Every structure is written in C-alpha cells, then in structure tokens.
N, CA, C and O atoms as a CHARMM CRD file, in Angstrom:
* protein
*
  332
    1    1 UNK  N      0.81500  -1.18100   0.00000 PROA 1      0.00000
    2    1 UNK  CA     0.00000   0.00000   0.00000 PROA 1      0.00000
    3    1 UNK  C      0.86400   1.25200   0.00000 PROA 1      0.00000
    4    1 UNK  O      0.52300   2.25000  -0.63500 PROA 1      0.00000
    5    2 UNK  N      1.98600   1.19800   0.71400 PROA 2      0.00000
    6    2 UNK  CA     2.89000   2.34000   0.77800 PROA 2      0.00000
    7    2 UNK  C      3.57400   2.59000  -0.55200 PROA 2      0.00000
    8    2 UNK  O      3.86800   3.73200  -0.90600 PROA 2      0.00000
    9    3 UNK  N      3.83100   1.49800  -1.30000 PROA 3      0.00000
   10    3 UNK  CA     4.49700   1.66600  -2.59200 PROA 3      0.00000
   11    3 UNK  C      3.55000   2.28300  -3.61700 PROA 3      0.00000
   12    3 UNK  O      3.99200   2.99500  -4.51800 PROA 3      0.00000
   13    4 UNK  N      2.24600   2.01200  -3.48400 PROA 4      0.00000
   14    4 UNK  CA     1.26300   2.58000  -4.39800 PROA 4      0.00000
   15    4 UNK  C      1.18800   4.10100  -4.23400 PROA 4      0.00000
   16    4 UNK  O      1.09100   4.82600  -5.22400 PROA 4      0.00000
   17    5 UNK  N      1.23000   4.57800  -3.00300 PROA 5      0.00000
   18    5 UNK  CA     1.21200   6.02000  -2.74100 PROA 5      0.00000
   19    5 UNK  C      2.49800   6.66100  -3.25400 PROA 5      0.00000
   20    5 UNK  O      2.47000   7.76100  -3.80400 PROA 5      0.00000
   21    6 UNK  N      3.62400   5.97300  -3.07500 PROA 6      0.00000
   22    6 UNK  CA     4.90900   6.47700  -3.55600 PROA 6      0.00000
   23    6 UNK  C      4.90500   6.58900  -5.08300 PROA 6      0.00000
   24    6 UNK  O      5.40600   7.56800  -5.63500 PROA 6      0.00000
   25    7 UNK  N      4.34300   5.59300  -5.76200 PROA 7      0.00000
   26    7 UNK  CA     4.26700   5.61800  -7.22900 PROA 7      0.00000
   27    7 UNK  C      3.37500   6.77400  -7.68600 PROA 7      0.00000
   28    7 UNK  O      3.68800   7.45200  -8.66500 PROA 7      0.00000
   29    8 UNK  N      2.25700   7.00100  -6.97400 PROA 8      0.00000
   30    8 UNK  CA     1.36700   8.10900  -7.32500 PROA 8      0.00000
   31    8 UNK  C      2.06700   9.45100  -7.14900 PROA 8      0.00000
   32    8 UNK  O      1.92300  10.34400  -7.98400 PROA 8      0.00000
   33    9 UNK  N      2.82700   9.59500  -6.05900 PROA 9      0.00000
   34    9 UNK  CA     3.53800  10.84700  -5.81400 PROA 9      0.00000
   35    9 UNK  C      4.60600  11.07900  -6.87700 PROA 9      0.00000
   36    9 UNK  O      4.75700  12.19000  -7.38500 PROA 9      0.00000
   37   10 UNK  N      5.33900  10.02800  -7.20600 PROA 10     0.00000
   38   10 UNK  CA     6.39600  10.14500  -8.22200 PROA 10     0.00000
   39   10 UNK  C      5.79000  10.46100  -9.59000 PROA 10     0.00000
   40   10 UNK  O      6.30600  11.30100 -10.32700 PROA 10     0.00000
   41   11 UNK  N      4.68700   9.77700  -9.92100 PROA 11     0.00000
   42   11 UNK  CA     4.06200  10.02300 -11.22600 PROA 11     0.00000
   43   11 UNK  C      3.47300  11.44000 -11.29300 PROA 11     0.00000
   44   11 UNK  O      3.54500  12.09000 -12.33500 PROA 11     0.00000
   45   12 UNK  N      2.89200  11.91800 -10.18600 PROA 12     0.00000
   46   12 UNK  CA     2.37700  13.28300 -10.15400 PROA 12     0.00000
   47   12 UNK  C      3.51600  14.29900 -10.29400 PROA 12     0.00000
   48   12 UNK  O      3.39000  15.28800 -11.01600 PROA 12     0.00000
   49   13 UNK  N      4.62000  14.04400  -9.60100 PROA 13     0.00000
   50   13 UNK  CA     5.78900  14.91600  -9.69800 PROA 13     0.00000
   51   13 UNK  C      6.33500  14.92400 -11.13000 PROA 13     0.00000
   52   13 UNK  O      6.65600  15.98500 -11.66600 PROA 13     0.00000
   53   14 UNK  N      6.43800  13.75700 -11.74200 PROA 14     0.00000
   54   14 UNK  CA     6.91300  13.64500 -13.12200 PROA 14     0.00000
   55   14 UNK  C      5.96200  14.36400 -14.08500 PROA 14     0.00000
   56   14 UNK  O      6.40200  15.02700 -15.02400 PROA 14     0.00000
   57   15 UNK  N      4.66100  14.22700 -13.84200 PROA 15     0.00000
   58   15 UNK  CA     3.67300  14.88500 -14.68700 PROA 15     0.00000
   59   15 UNK  C      3.79200  16.40900 -14.59200 PROA 15     0.00000
   60   15 UNK  O      3.72100  17.09900 -15.60900 PROA 15     0.00000
   61   16 UNK  N      3.97000  16.93000 -13.39200 PROA 16     0.00000
   62   16 UNK  CA     4.12700  18.37800 -13.21300 PROA 16     0.00000
   63   16 UNK  C      5.39700  18.89700 -13.88800 PROA 16     0.00000
   64   16 UNK  O      5.38000  19.93300 -14.55100 PROA 16     0.00000
   65   17 UNK  N      6.49100  18.16900 -13.71100 PROA 17     0.00000
   66   17 UNK  CA     7.76400  18.57300 -14.33400 PROA 17     0.00000
   67   17 UNK  C      7.65500  18.53900 -15.85700 PROA 17     0.00000
   68   17 UNK  O      8.07400  19.48300 -16.52700 PROA 17     0.00000
   69   18 UNK  N      7.10100  17.46800 -16.40400 PROA 18     0.00000
   70   18 UNK  CA     7.00400  17.35500 -17.86500 PROA 18     0.00000
   71   18 UNK  C      6.04600  18.39800 -18.43800 PROA 18     0.00000
   72   18 UNK  O      6.29100  18.92400 -19.52400 PROA 18     0.00000
   73   19 UNK  N      4.96300  18.70300 -17.73000 PROA 19     0.00000
   74   19 UNK  CA     4.02700  19.72500 -18.21000 PROA 19     0.00000
   75   19 UNK  C      4.68400  21.09900 -18.21400 PROA 19     0.00000
   76   19 UNK  O      4.48100  21.87900 -19.14400 PROA 19     0.00000
   77   20 UNK  N      5.46400  21.40200 -17.19200 PROA 20     0.00000
   78   20 UNK  CA     6.12400  22.70900 -17.15600 PROA 20     0.00000
   79   20 UNK  C      7.19800  22.81100 -18.23700 PROA 20     0.00000
   80   20 UNK  O      7.35700  23.86800 -18.84800 PROA 20     0.00000
   81   21 UNK  N      7.93000  21.73600 -18.47800 PROA 21     0.00000
   82   21 UNK  CA     8.93800  21.76000 -19.54200 PROA 21     0.00000
   83   21 UNK  C      8.28500  21.85800 -20.91700 PROA 21     0.00000
   84   21 UNK  O      8.79600  22.54100 -21.80400 PROA 21     0.00000
   85   22 UNK  N      7.17300  21.18300 -21.09000 PROA 22     0.00000
   86   22 UNK  CA     6.47000  21.21400 -22.37600 PROA 22     0.00000
   87   22 UNK  C      5.95200  22.61300 -22.67400 PROA 22     0.00000
   88   22 UNK  O      6.06700  23.09200 -23.80200 PROA 22     0.00000
   89   23 UNK  N      5.38400  23.26800 -21.67200 PROA 23     0.00000
   90   23 UNK  CA     4.83400  24.60700 -21.90400 PROA 23     0.00000
   91   23 UNK  C      5.93500  25.63100 -22.15700 PROA 23     0.00000
   92   23 UNK  O      5.75200  26.53900 -22.96700 PROA 23     0.00000
   93   24 UNK  N      7.07200  25.50200 -21.48000 PROA 24     0.00000
   94   24 UNK  CA     8.15600  26.46400 -21.70400 PROA 24     0.00000
   95   24 UNK  C      8.87900  26.21500 -23.01700 PROA 24     0.00000
   96   24 UNK  O      9.51600  27.12300 -23.55100 PROA 24     0.00000
   97   25 UNK  N      8.79400  25.01000 -23.54200 PROA 25     0.00000
   98   25 UNK  CA     9.47100  24.74300 -24.80900 PROA 25     0.00000
   99   25 UNK  C      8.77100  25.42800 -25.97600 PROA 25     0.00000
  100   25 UNK  O      9.40100  25.69100 -27.00100 PROA 25     0.00000
  101   26 UNK  N      7.48300  25.72000 -25.84100 PROA 26     0.00000
  102   26 UNK  CA     6.75000  26.39200 -26.90700 PROA 26     0.00000
  103   26 UNK  C      6.53900  27.87500 -26.64600 PROA 26     0.00000
  104   26 UNK  O      5.93500  28.56300 -27.46900 PROA 26     0.00000
  105   27 UNK  N      7.01100  28.36700 -25.54500 PROA 27     0.00000
  106   27 UNK  CA     6.77700  29.76800 -25.19600 PROA 27     0.00000
  107   27 UNK  C      7.61100  30.68500 -26.08800 PROA 27     0.00000
  108   27 UNK  O      8.80800  30.46200 -26.26800 PROA 27     0.00000
  109   28 UNK  N      6.97900  31.71400 -26.64300 PROA 28     0.00000
  110   28 UNK  CA     7.68300  32.71500 -27.42800 PROA 28     0.00000
  111   28 UNK  C      8.08400  32.28300 -28.80800 PROA 28     0.00000
  112   28 UNK  O      8.87200  32.96900 -29.46100 PROA 28     0.00000
  113   29 UNK  N      7.57600  31.17800 -29.27300 PROA 29     0.00000
  114   29 UNK  CA     7.95500  30.68600 -30.58800 PROA 29     0.00000
  115   29 UNK  C      6.70600  30.49900 -31.43100 PROA 29     0.00000
  116   29 UNK  O      5.74000  29.88000 -30.98500 PROA 29     0.00000
  117   30 UNK  N      6.72100  31.02900 -32.64400 PROA 30     0.00000
  118   30 UNK  CA     5.57900  30.85100 -33.52600 PROA 30     0.00000
  119   30 UNK  C      5.66700  29.49000 -34.18400 PROA 30     0.00000
  120   30 UNK  O      6.74700  28.92500 -34.35400 PROA 30     0.00000
  121   31 UNK  N      4.52600  28.99100 -34.54100 PROA 31     0.00000
  122   31 UNK  CA     4.52400  27.69500 -35.20500 PROA 31     0.00000
  123   31 UNK  C      5.04000  27.85500 -36.62900 PROA 31     0.00000
  124   31 UNK  O      4.93600  28.93300 -37.21400 PROA 31     0.00000
  125   32 UNK  N      5.58500  26.80400 -37.17200 PROA 32     0.00000
  126   32 UNK  CA     6.13800  26.87100 -38.52200 PROA 32     0.00000
  127   32 UNK  C      5.02800  27.04200 -39.55100 PROA 32     0.00000
  128   32 UNK  O      5.26700  27.58300 -40.63100 PROA 32     0.00000
  129   33 UNK  N      3.82100  26.59000 -39.23200 PROA 33     0.00000
  130   33 UNK  CA     2.69600  26.76800 -40.15200 PROA 33     0.00000
  131   33 UNK  C      2.40700  28.24500 -40.37400 PROA 33     0.00000
  132   33 UNK  O      2.19200  28.67900 -41.50600 PROA 33     0.00000
  133   34 UNK  N      2.40200  29.01500 -39.29400 PROA 34     0.00000
  134   34 UNK  CA     2.14000  30.45100 -39.42200 PROA 34     0.00000
  135   34 UNK  C      3.25400  31.14500 -40.18500 PROA 34     0.00000
  136   34 UNK  O      2.98500  32.04500 -40.98100 PROA 34     0.00000
  137   35 UNK  N      4.50100  30.74600 -39.95900 PROA 35     0.00000
  138   35 UNK  CA     5.61600  31.35700 -40.68700 PROA 35     0.00000
  139   35 UNK  C      5.50600  31.08700 -42.17600 PROA 35     0.00000
  140   35 UNK  O      5.70900  31.99100 -42.98700 PROA 35     0.00000
  141   36 UNK  N      5.18700  29.84700 -42.54700 PROA 36     0.00000
  142   36 UNK  CA     5.05200  29.50900 -43.96400 PROA 36     0.00000
  143   36 UNK  C      3.89100  30.26500 -44.58800 PROA 36     0.00000
  144   36 UNK  O      3.99300  30.74300 -45.71800 PROA 36     0.00000
  145   37 UNK  N      2.79100  30.37600 -43.85800 PROA 37     0.00000
  146   37 UNK  CA     1.61900  31.08900 -44.37100 PROA 37     0.00000
  147   37 UNK  C      1.94500  32.55600 -44.59500 PROA 37     0.00000
  148   37 UNK  O      1.56500  33.12500 -45.61900 PROA 37     0.00000
  149   38 UNK  N      2.64200  33.17500 -43.65300 PROA 38     0.00000
  150   38 UNK  CA     3.01100  34.58500 -43.78300 PROA 38     0.00000
  151   38 UNK  C      3.93900  34.80300 -44.97000 PROA 38     0.00000
  152   38 UNK  O      3.78400  35.77300 -45.71000 PROA 38     0.00000
  153   39 UNK  N      4.90100  33.90600 -45.15300 PROA 39     0.00000
  154   39 UNK  CA     5.84600  34.07300 -46.26200 PROA 39     0.00000
  155   39 UNK  C      5.14900  33.91300 -47.60400 PROA 39     0.00000
  156   39 UNK  O      5.46100  34.63300 -48.55200 PROA 39     0.00000
  157   40 UNK  N      4.19800  32.96600 -47.69900 PROA 40     0.00000
  158   40 UNK  CA     3.46600  32.79900 -48.95200 PROA 40     0.00000
  159   40 UNK  C      2.63000  34.04200 -49.24700 PROA 40     0.00000
  160   40 UNK  O      2.57000  34.50000 -50.38800 PROA 40     0.00000
  161   41 UNK  N      1.99300  34.57800 -48.22400 PROA 41     0.00000
  162   41 UNK  CA     1.16800  35.77200 -48.40800 PROA 41     0.00000
  163   41 UNK  C      2.03300  36.96800 -48.79700 PROA 41     0.00000
  164   41 UNK  O      1.66200  37.73600 -49.68500 PROA 41     0.00000
  165   42 UNK  N      3.18000  37.13100 -48.14400 PROA 42     0.00000
  166   42 UNK  CA     4.06700  38.25100 -48.46200 PROA 42     0.00000
  167   42 UNK  C      4.63600  38.12900 -49.86700 PROA 42     0.00000
  168   42 UNK  O      4.78800  39.13200 -50.56600 PROA 42     0.00000
  169   43 UNK  N      4.95300  36.90400 -50.28700 PROA 43     0.00000
  170   43 UNK  CA     5.49500  36.74100 -51.63400 PROA 43     0.00000
  171   43 UNK  C      4.43700  37.06300 -52.68400 PROA 43     0.00000
  172   43 UNK  O      4.75700  37.62300 -53.73200 PROA 43     0.00000
  173   44 UNK  N      3.17400  36.71300 -52.41200 PROA 44     0.00000
  174   44 UNK  CA     2.10100  37.04400 -53.35400 PROA 44     0.00000
  175   44 UNK  C      1.91600  38.55500 -53.44100 PROA 44     0.00000
  176   44 UNK  O      1.73800  39.09400 -54.53300 PROA 44     0.00000
  177   45 UNK  N      1.95500  39.23400 -52.31700 PROA 45     0.00000
  178   45 UNK  CA     1.81200  40.69300 -52.30600 PROA 45     0.00000
  179   45 UNK  C      2.98900  41.34200 -53.02600 PROA 45     0.00000
  180   45 UNK  O      2.81500  42.31000 -53.76700 PROA 45     0.00000
  181   46 UNK  N      4.19300  40.80300 -52.80500 PROA 46     0.00000
  182   46 UNK  CA     5.38400  41.35500 -53.45500 PROA 46     0.00000
  183   46 UNK  C      5.28800  41.20600 -54.97300 PROA 46     0.00000
  184   46 UNK  O      5.66200  42.12100 -55.70600 PROA 46     0.00000
  185   47 UNK  N      4.78900  40.06200 -55.45100 PROA 47     0.00000
  186   47 UNK  CA     4.64200  39.86400 -56.89300 PROA 47     0.00000
  187   47 UNK  C      3.63700  40.85500 -57.48500 PROA 47     0.00000
  188   47 UNK  O      3.86500  41.39800 -58.56600 PROA 47     0.00000
  189   48 UNK  N      2.52500  41.09100 -56.77800 PROA 48     0.00000
  190   48 UNK  CA     1.53700  42.05900 -57.26000 PROA 48     0.00000
  191   48 UNK  C      2.14300  43.45600 -57.35900 PROA 48     0.00000
  192   48 UNK  O      1.93300  44.16100 -58.34500 PROA 48     0.00000
  193   49 UNK  N      2.88800  43.84600 -56.34100 PROA 49     0.00000
  194   49 UNK  CA     3.50500  45.17100 -56.34700 PROA 49     0.00000
  195   49 UNK  C      4.53700  45.28900 -57.45900 PROA 49     0.00000
  196   49 UNK  O      4.67400  46.34600 -58.07500 PROA 49     0.00000
  197   50 UNK  N      5.25600  44.21400 -57.71300 PROA 50     0.00000
  198   50 UNK  CA     6.26400  44.23800 -58.76600 PROA 50     0.00000
  199   50 UNK  C      5.59900  44.39500 -60.13700 PROA 50     0.00000
  200   50 UNK  O      6.08400  45.15200 -60.97800 PROA 50     0.00000
  201   51 UNK  N      4.49500  43.68400 -60.36300 PROA 51     0.00000
  202   51 UNK  CA     3.78900  43.81700 -61.63600 PROA 51     0.00000
  203   51 UNK  C      3.21500  45.22200 -61.80200 PROA 51     0.00000
  204   51 UNK  O      3.27200  45.78500 -62.89500 PROA 51     0.00000
  205   52 UNK  N      2.67300  45.78200 -60.74800 PROA 52     0.00000
  206   52 UNK  CA     2.12100  47.13000 -60.80500 PROA 52     0.00000
  207   52 UNK  C      3.22800  48.13800 -61.10900 PROA 52     0.00000
  208   52 UNK  O      3.02600  49.06900 -61.88800 PROA 52     0.00000
  209   53 UNK  N      4.38900  47.95200 -60.49900 PROA 53     0.00000
  210   53 UNK  CA     5.50700  48.86300 -60.72900 PROA 53     0.00000
  211   53 UNK  C      5.96700  48.78400 -62.18200 PROA 53     0.00000
  212   53 UNK  O      6.30100  49.80600 -62.78200 PROA 53     0.00000
  213   54 UNK  N      5.98900  47.57400 -62.75400 PROA 54     0.00000
  214   54 UNK  CA     6.37600  47.43100 -64.15700 PROA 54     0.00000
  215   54 UNK  C      5.39200  48.15400 -65.06600 PROA 54     0.00000
  216   54 UNK  O      5.79900  48.79100 -66.03700 PROA 54     0.00000
  217   55 UNK  N      4.09900  48.06000 -64.76100 PROA 55     0.00000
  218   55 UNK  CA     3.10100  48.74800 -65.58600 PROA 55     0.00000
  219   55 UNK  C      3.26400  50.26000 -65.50400 PROA 55     0.00000
  220   55 UNK  O      3.09700  50.96100 -66.50200 PROA 55     0.00000
  221   56 UNK  N      3.58700  50.75900 -64.32400 PROA 56     0.00000
  222   56 UNK  CA     3.78200  52.20200 -64.17100 PROA 56     0.00000
  223   56 UNK  C      4.99700  52.65600 -64.97100 PROA 56     0.00000
  224   56 UNK  O      4.97500  53.72400 -65.58400 PROA 56     0.00000
  225   57 UNK  N      6.05300  51.85400 -64.96700 PROA 57     0.00000
  226   57 UNK  CA     7.25200  52.23700 -65.70800 PROA 57     0.00000
  227   57 UNK  C      7.02300  52.20800 -67.21400 PROA 57     0.00000
  228   57 UNK  O      7.62500  52.99200 -67.94700 PROA 57     0.00000
  229   58 UNK  N      6.15700  51.30900 -67.68300 PROA 58     0.00000
  230   58 UNK  CA     5.88600  51.21100 -69.11300 PROA 58     0.00000
  231   58 UNK  C      4.89700  52.27100 -69.59500 PROA 58     0.00000
  232   58 UNK  O      4.74000  52.45400 -70.80300 PROA 58     0.00000
  233   59 UNK  N      4.23500  52.96400 -68.69000 PROA 59     0.00000
  234   59 UNK  CA     3.21500  53.93400 -69.06000 PROA 59     0.00000
  235   59 UNK  C      3.84500  55.09100 -69.83700 PROA 59     0.00000
  236   59 UNK  O      4.90000  55.60200 -69.46400 PROA 59     0.00000
  237   60 UNK  N      3.19300  55.48800 -70.90500 PROA 60     0.00000
  238   60 UNK  CA     3.67000  56.59200 -71.72800 PROA 60     0.00000
  239   60 UNK  C      3.09100  57.88200 -71.16800 PROA 60     0.00000
  240   60 UNK  O      1.89000  58.13300 -71.26900 PROA 60     0.00000
  241   61 UNK  N      3.94400  58.68400 -70.58500 PROA 61     0.00000
  242   61 UNK  CA     3.45900  59.91300 -69.95500 PROA 61     0.00000
  243   61 UNK  C      3.23700  61.02500 -70.96900 PROA 61     0.00000
  244   61 UNK  O      2.64100  62.04600 -70.62500 PROA 61     0.00000
  245   62 UNK  N      3.69000  60.86600 -72.19500 PROA 62     0.00000
  246   62 UNK  CA     3.47400  61.89200 -73.21300 PROA 62     0.00000
  247   62 UNK  C      2.01300  61.93100 -73.66000 PROA 62     0.00000
  248   62 UNK  O      1.57900  62.90200 -74.28000 PROA 62     0.00000
  249   63 UNK  N      1.26500  60.89500 -73.35300 PROA 63     0.00000
  250   63 UNK  CA    -0.14400  60.86000 -73.72400 PROA 63     0.00000
  251   63 UNK  C     -0.95800  61.89800 -72.97600 PROA 63     0.00000
  252   63 UNK  O     -2.04300  62.27300 -73.42100 PROA 63     0.00000
  253   64 UNK  N     -0.46100  62.35800 -71.86900 PROA 64     0.00000
  254   64 UNK  CA    -1.22700  63.27200 -71.03700 PROA 64     0.00000
  255   64 UNK  C     -0.94200  64.73600 -71.35300 PROA 64     0.00000
  256   64 UNK  O     -1.46500  65.61600 -70.67000 PROA 64     0.00000
  257   65 UNK  N     -0.14800  65.01500 -72.34300 PROA 65     0.00000
  258   65 UNK  CA     0.16300  66.39200 -72.69600 PROA 65     0.00000
  259   65 UNK  C      1.17900  66.98400 -71.74500 PROA 65     0.00000
  260   65 UNK  O      1.68300  66.31100 -70.84600 PROA 65     0.00000
  261   66 UNK  N      1.47400  68.26400 -71.96200 PROA 66     0.00000
  262   66 UNK  CA     2.45700  68.88300 -71.08800 PROA 66     0.00000
  263   66 UNK  C      1.74700  69.75900 -70.07500 PROA 66     0.00000
  264   66 UNK  O      0.58600  70.12900 -70.25200 PROA 66     0.00000
  265   67 UNK  N      2.43700  70.07300 -69.04800 PROA 67     0.00000
  266   67 UNK  CA     1.86800  70.88800 -67.98400 PROA 67     0.00000
  267   67 UNK  C      1.93100  72.34100 -68.40400 PROA 67     0.00000
  268   67 UNK  O      3.01900  72.90600 -68.51900 PROA 67     0.00000
  269   68 UNK  N      0.79100  72.95000 -68.63100 PROA 68     0.00000
  270   68 UNK  CA     0.72200  74.35000 -69.02500 PROA 68     0.00000
  271   68 UNK  C     -0.31100  75.02700 -68.13300 PROA 68     0.00000
  272   68 UNK  O     -1.50500  74.97900 -68.42700 PROA 68     0.00000
  273   69 UNK  N      0.12600  75.64400 -67.06900 PROA 69     0.00000
  274   69 UNK  CA    -0.84400  76.24400 -66.15500 PROA 69     0.00000
  275   69 UNK  C     -1.54800  77.43600 -66.79200 PROA 69     0.00000
  276   69 UNK  O     -1.00400  78.08500 -67.68600 PROA 69     0.00000
  277   70 UNK  N     -2.74700  77.71600 -66.33200 PROA 70     0.00000
  278   70 UNK  CA    -3.49100  78.85700 -66.85900 PROA 70     0.00000
  279   70 UNK  C     -2.78800  80.14600 -66.45600 PROA 70     0.00000
  280   70 UNK  O     -2.15700  80.20400 -65.40100 PROA 70     0.00000
  281   71 UNK  N     -2.89200  81.17400 -67.28400 PROA 71     0.00000
  282   71 UNK  CA    -2.22300  82.43300 -66.92800 PROA 71     0.00000
  283   71 UNK  C     -2.86800  83.05200 -65.69000 PROA 71     0.00000
  284   71 UNK  O     -4.07500  82.95000 -65.47400 PROA 71     0.00000
  285   72 UNK  N     -2.04900  83.67700 -64.91000 PROA 72     0.00000
  286   72 UNK  CA    -2.54500  84.31400 -63.69100 PROA 72     0.00000
  287   72 UNK  C     -3.32100  85.56800 -64.05500 PROA 72     0.00000
  288   72 UNK  O     -2.96900  86.27800 -64.99700 PROA 72     0.00000
  289   73 UNK  N     -4.36800  85.83000 -63.30800 PROA 73     0.00000
  290   73 UNK  CA    -5.15600  87.03400 -63.57200 PROA 73     0.00000
  291   73 UNK  C     -4.37300  88.25200 -63.10100 PROA 73     0.00000
  292   73 UNK  O     -3.92600  88.33000 -61.95700 PROA 73     0.00000
  293   74 UNK  N     -4.22700  89.18400 -64.00600 PROA 74     0.00000
  294   74 UNK  CA    -3.51900  90.41600 -63.64700 PROA 74     0.00000
  295   74 UNK  C     -4.33500  91.59800 -64.14800 PROA 74     0.00000
  296   74 UNK  O     -5.30400  91.42000 -64.88600 PROA 74     0.00000
  297   75 UNK  N     -3.95200  92.78500 -63.75500 PROA 75     0.00000
  298   75 UNK  CA    -4.66900  93.99000 -64.17700 PROA 75     0.00000
  299   75 UNK  C     -4.43300  94.21700 -65.66700 PROA 75     0.00000
  300   75 UNK  O     -3.33300  93.98700 -66.17000 PROA 75     0.00000
  301   76 UNK  N     -5.45500  94.66200 -66.35900 PROA 76     0.00000
  302   76 UNK  CA    -5.23400  94.98100 -67.77100 PROA 76     0.00000
  303   76 UNK  C     -4.36000  96.23300 -67.88900 PROA 76     0.00000
  304   76 UNK  O     -4.28800  97.02900 -66.95300 PROA 76     0.00000
  305   77 UNK  N     -3.71200  96.40500 -69.01200 PROA 77     0.00000
  306   77 UNK  CA    -2.86400  97.59800 -69.15000 PROA 77     0.00000
  307   77 UNK  C     -3.69900  98.87800 -69.03200 PROA 77     0.00000
  308   77 UNK  O     -4.84900  98.93200 -69.46600 PROA 77     0.00000
  309   78 UNK  N     -3.10100  99.88000 -68.44500 PROA 78     0.00000
  310   78 UNK  CA    -3.78700 101.15500 -68.20600 PROA 78     0.00000
  311   78 UNK  C     -4.03100 101.86000 -69.53200 PROA 78     0.00000
  312   78 UNK  O     -3.11700 101.98400 -70.34800 PROA 78     0.00000
  313   79 UNK  N     -5.24900 102.32000 -69.74900 PROA 79     0.00000
  314   79 UNK  CA    -5.60100 103.01700 -70.98200 PROA 79     0.00000
  315   79 UNK  C     -5.89400 104.48200 -70.64400 PROA 79     0.00000
  316   79 UNK  O     -6.68300 104.78700 -69.75000 PROA 79     0.00000
  317   80 UNK  N     -5.25000 105.35500 -71.36600 PROA 80     0.00000
  318   80 UNK  CA    -5.45100 106.78700 -71.13600 PROA 80     0.00000
  319   80 UNK  C     -6.81500 107.22200 -71.66200 PROA 80     0.00000
  320   80 UNK  O     -7.23500 106.82200 -72.74800 PROA 80     0.00000
  321   81 UNK  N     -7.48100 108.02800 -70.88900 PROA 81     0.00000
  322   81 UNK  CA    -8.77700 108.54700 -71.30400 PROA 81     0.00000
  323   81 UNK  C     -8.52700 109.89500 -72.00500 PROA 81     0.00000
  324   81 UNK  O     -7.91500 110.78400 -71.41300 PROA 81     0.00000
  325   82 UNK  N     -8.99000 110.05800 -73.25100 PROA 82     0.00000
  326   82 UNK  CA    -8.73900 111.33200 -73.94900 PROA 82     0.00000
  327   82 UNK  C     -9.59000 112.46800 -73.37000 PROA 82     0.00000
  328   82 UNK  O    -10.73800 112.25600 -72.97900 PROA 82     0.00000
  329   83 UNK  N     -9.01100 113.68200 -73.31900 PROA 83     0.00000
  330   83 UNK  CA    -9.71900 114.86700 -72.80600 PROA 83     0.00000
  331   83 UNK  C    -10.44200 115.55900 -73.90600 PROA 83     0.00000
  332   83 UNK  O    -11.09500 116.57500 -73.67200 PROA 83     0.00000
C-alpha cells in the first residue's frame, strides 16, 4: 500500500515537471505553419507590387500632354482717357 502512494507521488511529480517543460518549450515561438503562411502571403503581395511597378514604368506619360498652367489674372494695361 505504501508503494502505491509512492508511485502516485512520483508520477504526479513527473507529470508536473514534464508539463512545465512542455509549456516552456513552446513559449515565445511561432509555429512553422504560421511562418510559412506569412511568407506565402508576403510573396504574393510582393509579386503584385512588382507587376504594378512594371506597368507604371511602361506607361507613356506623353499621352497626357504637357503641364501648361493657366495664366494668372492680372490687371489689364492702363488706358489713357482722352480729354
């Protein structure tokens, strides 16, 4: 009967130690599944941005004409009134 209690105490102690080691082994570390998912998503976004950048570089900016701002409003030249 005494050995049964000793085995229970030892097994409980072993269970507590193994549970604490198991929890600390995963603390602060992301799973590899999340890392792979993030990298796949980032690579897809990077490819989209690269294609968009290529299209912008190929765009012909001469199609939009040149920048010619409207003339500023100024006073008309002074006209002499005849006497």
